[in-house]
C-alpha positions in Angstrom: -47.6 9.7 6.2 -44.1 10.3 7.0 -42.4 13.0 5.0 -39.9 11.8 2.0 -36.2 12.3 2.1 -33.7 11.5 -0.7 -31.1 8.7 -0.3 -27.7 10.4 0.7 -24.0 9.3 0.7 -22.4 8.8 4.0 -18.7 8.3 5.1 -17.0 6.6 7.8 -15.5 8.9 10.4 -12.0 7.4 9.7 -9.6 5.3 11.7 -9.5 5.8 15.3 -5.8 7.4 16.4 -3.1 5.0 16.1 -0.4 4.8 18.5 2.1 3.7 15.8 2.0 3.0 12.1 2.0 -0.6 11.2 4.4 -0.8 8.3 6.4 -3.9 6.8 10.1 -3.4 5.4 11.5 -5.2 2.6 14.9 -6.2 3.7 15.8 -8.6 1.0 19.3 -8.3 -0.2 19.7 -5.3 1.8 22.4 -4.4 4.3 21.6 -4.1 7.8 24.0 -3.3 10.9 23.9 -4.3 14.5 26.3 -2.9 17.0 26.6 -3.7 20.8 25.7 -7.4 22.1 23.1 -6.8 24.9 20.6 -9.4 25.9 18.3 -8.8 22.8 20.9 -8.2 20.1 21.2 -12.1 19.4 17.4 -12.3 18.5 17.3 -9.2 16.5 20.4 -10.5 14.5 18.3 -13.6 13.6 15.1 -11.6 12.8 16.9 -9.4 10.4 18.4 -12.2 8.6 15.2 -14.2 8.4 14.1 -11.2 6.5 16.7 -11.9 4.0 19.2 -9.3 5.1 22.8 -9.2 4.7 23.7 -8.7 8.4 26.9 -7.2 9.7 27.7 -7.2 13.6 30.0 -5.1 15.2 30.6 -6.5 18.9 34.0 -6.6 20.7 32.6 -9.1 23.3 29.9 -11.1 21.7 28.1 -13.7 23.6 27.7 -17.3 22.9 24.2 -16.8 21.3 25.5 -14.2 19.2 28.8 -16.3 17.9 26.3 -19.0 16.8 24.0 -16.9 15.0 26.0 -16.8 11.9 25.5 -20.7 11.5 21.7 -20.3 12.2 20.8 -17.7 9.5 18.4 -19.1 7.0 17.5 -16.5 4.6 20.0 -14.1 4.9 23.6 -13.9 5.8 25.1 -12.8 9.4 28.8 -11.7 9.5 30.5 -11.1 12.9 33.1 -8.3 13.4 34.5 -8.6 17.0 35.3 -4.8 17.2 33.8 -1.6 17.8 31.5 0.2 14.7 32.9 2.9 12.7 30.9 5.4 11.0 32.1 4.0 7.8 30.4 0.6 8.4 27.1 2.5 8.3 27.6 3.5 4.6 25.0 1.7 2.5 23.0 0.2 5.4 19.2 0.2 5.0 18.3 -0.7 8.6 20.3 -0.2 12.0 20.1 -1.6 15.3 21.9 -0.2 18.6 22.3 -3.0 21.3 24.6 -1.3 23.5 24.3 -1.3 27.4 25.3 2.3 27.8 22.6 5.0 26.8 25.3 7.5 25.5 26.8 4.8 23.1 23.4 3.9 21.9 22.7 7.6 21.3 26.2 8.0 19.2 25.3 5.2 17.3 21.8 6.4 16.4 22.7 9.4 15.4 25.3 8.4 13.0 22.8 5.6 11.5 20.4 8.2 10.7 23.2 10.4 9.0 24.0 7.3 6.7 20.1 7.1 6.2 19.0 4.0 7.9 16.0 3.1 9.6 16.8 2.8 13.1 15.9 0.9 16.5 17.5 0.9 19.8 16.7 -2.0 21.8 14.8 -1.2 25.0 15.0 2.6 24.1 11.8 3.3 22.5 12.9 7.3 22.6 15.7 6.5 20.1 13.9 4.5 17.9 12.5 5.1 14.3 10.4 1.9 14.2 10.0 -0.9 16.7 9.6 -4.8 16.8 6.4 -6.1 17.9 5.2 -9.7 18.4 5.2 -11.6 15.0 3.1 -14.3 13.5 5.0 -16.2 11.2 2.8 -18.0 8.2 5.4 -16.2 5.3 4.6 -14.9 3.1 1.4 -14.2 5.2 3.1 -12.2 8.2 1.0 -10.5 11.1 2.8 -8.0 13.3 1.6 -7.2 16.6 2.4 -3.8 19.1 1.4 -2.9 22.1 3.8 0.3 22.0 6.3 -1.3 24.4 3.5 -0.7 27.1 2.5 -4.7 27.7 4.9 -7.0 25.6 3.8 -10.1 27.6 -0.2 -9.4 26.6 1.2 -8.8 22.9 2.8 -12.4 23.1 -0.5 -13.8 24.3 -2.5 -12.1 21.4 0.1 -13.7 19.2 -0.4 -17.0 20.4 -4.3 -16.5 19.9 -3.6 -15.5 16.2 -1.5 -18.0 15.7 -4.2 -20.8 16.9 -6.5 -19.0 14.3 -4.2 -19.1 11.4 -3.4 -22.7 10.0 -0.1 -23.5 9.5 -1.0 -24.2 5.7 -2.0 -20.8 5.0 1.5 -20.4 4.1 1.4 -22.4 1.0 -1.8 -20.7 0.0 -0.4 -16.9 0.1 2.7 -18.4 -1.6 0.6 -19.7 -4.4 -1.2 -16.3 -4.3 2.4 -14.8 -5.0 3.3 -17.1 -7.7 -0.3 -16.9 -9.2 -0.8 -13.3 -9.3 1.0 -12.6 -12.6 -1.3 -15.3 -14.5 -4.5 -13.9 -12.8 -3.6 -10.3 -13.8 -3.0 -11.3 -17.6 -6.3 -13.1 -17.6 -8.4 -10.8 -16.0 -7.9 -7.1 -16.9 -11.0 -5.6 -15.1 -10.5 -4.9 -11.5 -13.9 -6.4 -10.4 -13.2 -9.7 -12.6 -9.7 -9.9 -10.5 -11.3 -9.2 -7.0 -13.9 -12.1 -8.2 -11.1 -14.6 -8.6 -9.3 -13.5 -5.3 -12.5 -13.8 -3.1 -13.1 -17.5 -4.4 -9.2 -18.0 -3.9 -9.6 -16.9 -0.5 -12.9 -18.8 0.2 -11.1 -22.2 -1.0 -7.9 -21.6 1.1 -10.3 -21.0 4.1 -12.3 -24.1 3.2 -9.3 -26.4 3.0 -6.2 -24.6 4.8 -4.0 -27.6 5.3 -3.8 -28.8 1.9 -1.2 -27.3 -0.4 -2.8 -25.7 -3.6 -1.7 -27.1 -6.8 -2.1 -26.0 -10.7 -5.5 -27.6 -10.5 -7.1 -25.1 -8.2 -5.8 -22.4 -10.3 -7.5 -23.8 -13.5 -10.8 -24.6 -11.5 -10.5 -21.1 -10.2 -10.3 -19.8 -13.1 -12.9 -21.6 -14.6 -15.3 -20.5 -11.7 -14.1 -17.0 -12.3 -15.0 -17.3 -16.2 -18.6 -18.6 -15.5 -19.2 -16.2 -12.9 -21.5 -13.1 -13.6 -20.6 -10.4 -15.2 -21.7 -6.8 -14.3 -23.4 -5.7 -11.4 -25.6 -7.5 -8.9 -27.8 -6.8 -6.1 -27.5 -8.7 -2.9 -30.2 -8.1 -0.2 -28.0 -8.7 3.5 -29.9 -9.3 6.7 -27.8 -7.1 9.2 -29.7 -8.8 12.4 -31.4 -6.9 15.0 -28.2 -4.9 16.1 -25.4 -6.8 17.6 -22.7 -7.0 15.1 -21.9 -10.4 16.2 -24.9 -12.0 15.1 -23.8 -11.4 11.3 -23.7 -14.5 9.5 -20.3 -15.3 7.5 -22.0 -14.9 4.3 -23.3 -11.6 5.2 -19.5 -10.7 6.3 -18.4 -11.9 2.8 -21.3 -9.8 1.0 -20.1 -6.5 2.7 -16.2 -7.1 1.9 -16.9 -7.4 -1.7 -19.8 -4.5 -2.1 -18.8 -1.6 -4.0 -21.9 0.5 -2.7 -23.9 -0.4 0.8 -27.4 1.1 0.6 -28.4 0.6 4.4 -31.2 1.5 6.3 -31.4 3.6 9.7 -31.9 0.9 11.7 -28.6 -0.9 11.0 -26.1 -0.6 13.6 -23.3 1.6 12.7 -20.7 -1.1 13.9 -22.1 -3.3 11.2 -20.5 -0.8 8.4 -16.8 -1.3 9.8 -17.0 -4.6 8.4 -17.2 -3.4 4.9 -14.4 -3.1 2.5 -13.1 0.3 3.1 -13.2 1.4 -0.5 -17.0 0.7 -0.6 -19.5 3.6 -0.9 -22.2 3.7 1.8 -25.6 5.8 1.4 -28.3 5.9 4.0 -31.6 4.9 2.5 -33.6 5.3 5.7 -37.0 4.3 6.1 -38.1 5.1 9.7 -41.5 4.3 11.0 -43.7 7.6 11.1 -40.3 9.6 10.6 -38.8 10.8 7.3 -38.3 8.3 5.0 -36.7 7.5 1.6 -39.2 6.5 -1.1 -39.3 3.0 -1.8 -39.6 3.8 -5.4 -36.4 5.9 -4.9 -34.7 3.2 -3.4 -35.6 0.7 -6.1 -34.4 3.0 -8.7 -30.9 3.9 -7.1 -30.4 0.2 -6.6 -30.9 -0.7 -10.2 -28.8 2.3 -11.5 -25.7 1.3 -9.4 -26.1 -2.4 -10.4 -26.4 -1.2 -14.1 -23.3 1.0 -14.2 -21.5 -2.3 -12.9 -21.4 -1.9 -9.2 -22.0 -4.6 -6.7 -24.6 -3.2 -4.6 -25.5 -4.6 -1.0 -28.8 -3.7 0.0 -28.4 -3.7 4.0 -31.4 -4.2 6.2 -32.0 -4.8 9.9 -33.0 -8.0 10.8 -33.9 -10.3 7.8 -34.6 -8.9 4.8 -37.7 -11.1 4.2 -39.5 -10.1 7.0 -41.0 -7.0 6.8 -38.1 -5.7 4.9 -40.2 -5.0 1.7 -37.6 -7.2 0.3 -40.2 -8.7 -2.5 -40.5 -5.2 -4.0 -36.9 -5.0 -4.2 -36.3 -8.3 -5.6 -39.1 -7.4 -8.1 -37.5 -4.3 -9.3 -34.0 -6.0 -10.0 -35.7 -9.0 -11.7 -37.5 -6.6 -14.2 -34.4 -4.6 -14.7 -32.5 -8.1 -15.6 -30.2 -7.3 -12.6 -28.7 -10.6 -10.8 -30.1 -10.3 -7.1 -29.8 -12.8 -4.4 -30.7 -12.8 -0.6 -28.5 -13.5 2.5 -30.9 -14.1 5.5 -30.0 -12.5 9.0 -31.4 -12.8 12.4 -34.7 -11.5 12.9 -35.6 -8.9 15.9 -37.8 -11.8 17.4 -35.2 -14.3 17.2 -32.7 -12.0 18.9 -34.8 -10.3 21.2 -35.8 -13.9 22.5 -32.4 -15.1 22.6 -31.3 -12.3 24.6 -33.7 -12.9 27.2 -33.5 -17.0 27.0 -36.8 -17.0 26.3 -38.5 -19.7 24.0 -40.9 -18.8 21.5 -42.1 -22.3 20.8 -42.2 -24.2 24.4 -43.8 -27.3 23.7 -45.9 -26.8 26.7 -47.4 -23.5 25.6 -47.3 -22.6 22.0 -48.8 -24.6 19.2 -47.7 -21.8 16.5 -45.5 -18.9 15.9 -46.9 -15.9 14.0 -45.1 -12.8 12.8 -47.4 -9.9 12.2 -47.1 -6.2 11.2 -48.5 -3.5 13.3 -49.3 -1.0 10.8 -50.5 -1.0 7.0 -49.2 1.2 4.2 -50.8 4.3 5.5 -49.5 3.5 9.1 -52.8 2.6 10.5 -53.9 -0.8 12.3 -54.3 -3.2 9.4 -57.9 -4.5 9.1 -56.7 -7.5 7.2 -55.2 -9.3 10.0 -56.4 -12.7 11.3 -58.3 -11.7 14.4 -58.9 -15.3 15.3 -55.3 -16.2 15.2 -54.4 -13.0 17.5 -57.4 -14.3 19.8 -55.4 -17.5 20.7 -53.0 -17.4 23.8 -51.7 -20.7 22.5 -50.0 -19.0 19.7 -46.9 -16.9 20.2 -47.4 -13.5 18.2 -44.7 -11.6 17.6 -45.4 -7.9 16.3 -43.5 -5.9 14.5 -43.5 -1.8 14.1 -46.2 -1.8 16.9 -45.9 1.3 18.7 -48.4 3.7 17.2 -50.8 1.1 17.2 -50.4 -1.1 19.9 -53.1 -0.3 21.9 -55.8 -0.6 19.6 -54.4 -4.1 18.4 -54.3 -5.4 21.6 -58.1 -4.3 22.6 -59.0 -5.6 19.4 -57.3 -9.2 20.2 -58.8 -9.3 23.7 -62.0 -8.5 22.1 -61.7 -11.4 19.4 -60.8 -13.8 22.5 -57.5 -13.4 23.7 -57.5 -13.5 27.5 -56.5 -10.0 29.1 -54.1 -11.7 31.6 -51.9 -13.1 28.5 -48.3 -12.6 29.2 -46.6 -9.7 26.9 -43.4 -8.3 26.3 -42.3 -5.1 24.4 -38.1 -5.2 23.8 -36.8 -2.2 22.6 -33.3 -2.0 20.9 -33.2 -5.9 21.0 -29.5 -7.3 21.4 -28.0 -3.7 21.7 -26.4 -2.5 24.5 -29.1 -0.3 25.4 -31.6 -3.0 25.0 -34.8 -2.5 27.3 -37.9 -4.9 28.2 -41.3 -3.6 29.4 -43.6 -6.5 30.8 -47.1 -6.6 31.1 -50.1 -8.4 29.8 -52.5 -8.0 27.0 -54.7 -5.7 28.9 -51.8 -3.7 30.5 -48.7 -3.8 28.4 -49.7 -0.7 25.8 -50.2 1.5 28.6 -46.9 0.5 30.4 -45.1 1.2 27.1 -46.3 4.9 27.1 -45.6 5.0 30.6 -41.9 4.0 30.2 -41.3 6.7 27.7 -38.6 4.3 26.2 -37.2 4.9 22.7 -36.1 3.0 19.9 -37.1 0.1 17.4 -39.5 -2.4 19.3 -41.2 -5.5 19.1 -43.9 -7.0 20.9 -44.1 -10.6 22.1 -47.6 -11.9 23.2 -48.8 -15.6 24.4 -48.5 -18.2 27.1 -45.0 -19.3 26.1 -43.9 -15.4 26.8 -44.9 -15.9 30.6 -43.8 -19.5 30.8 -40.7 -18.9 32.8 -40.2 -15.3 32.0 -40.0 -14.0 35.1 -37.4 -16.1 36.2 -35.7 -15.7 33.0 -35.7 -12.3 32.7 -34.4 -11.7 36.4 -31.5 -13.9 35.4 -30.9 -11.7 32.6 -30.5 -8.7 34.6 -27.6 -10.1 36.5 -25.9 -11.8 33.4 -23.9 -9.3 31.6 -23.1 -11.7 28.6 -26.9 -11.6 27.9 -27.5 -7.9 27.9 -25.1 -5.5 28.3 -27.3 -3.2 30.5 -29.7 -4.2 33.2 -33.1 -4.7 31.5 -36.1 -2.2 32.9 -38.9 -3.8 34.1 -42.2 -2.3 34.1 -45.0 -4.3 36.1 -45.0 -8.1 37.0 -47.7 -9.2 34.5 
């Protein structure tokens, strides 16, 4: 029996270092000053005006584009003064831009603007800037800023184009509606959890119908859905998949982003937790095969207690919660306590491993059935109640979960029950992760080869004629295809 351990709260390591701090400055109705007329000046003037600023431009020799800018202003106002700036021109300025060709002229303007209390930018002179301009995706009031810290502006523009393609232009209307409706939503829903539930529904509808302008009927319908929704805490069992974070479902992502508390297992890849809401508490309630594990009763009690206190709890499990994840016990505990509980399925370890190898588990010429079995019982020993006749059929693809300690005994018994010793078999460690490794053998040899390999990590075993059908070619191909596995697969033996 494994030694018990208590659930413990974990904390994110925090943000990676930022080259710059992305901030958004409100300039509506405020005064901005630009001095000079170098190549980028006209665009910066238009940008300030688009943000609603009252822009004063001081340029003794303005370009034709600069002269045309006042007539092109949409949100703000642009006034062009065809003369040099003076310190008095900076009084009351919230934002100032130096656009001189001469370095000394730029430095003098920057110093004066800072003395006046303005935020300062100097075109093409990052060492003089308080802030810099990045590429912009404009779905205002939804605005996305992109910075490469000036290192790769063309790259930043390409990123901007990609993001623009992902954000329908109709999002502008939806974000505008959010701004207009916020006061009504706050007046109706005083509890933070209720407001968040409304805005989650709002977001789902916006993504479902991005090109339709929202109307009052949408607000009424969303409020009705929120009113009819569950009150208080709840539990969602979420499948995290076998490791690769990109295998998370959209529904799993939504659950992680709305959770107050996430109870996760040791086998859950840590990068998956990065998709959670930043304010969410994360607690490790690890259960590892033959290692220190939290007792299931403790996990159940913690889950129910948190939900009773009004928290939205995500119980995050590797693979699929309903496949050897003890989901039944946790669902029963919630139902007995009267806690709303639901399940978000995940990609199983078997599916992930097979997909990473391009291996069909149910090849029509080799497999008549697919079965998942556990490699150990409650005591950690070989289960005696397995259907040994089914395990002895090589036309069935058998996937064995948690097999490492009992693999030799299980395969020996299957062979004794009629499984041909030469039946192809694979052990897949760390399925779908960069460190994925495959050990190849047969029903008669695989256990010894796994022991010889010394490979560590979560493992599953696949046995059956379908495993061998084309497996050599598929696995050899995977070694040379980095899009299938991040690291070369280790092969042990040839069958």
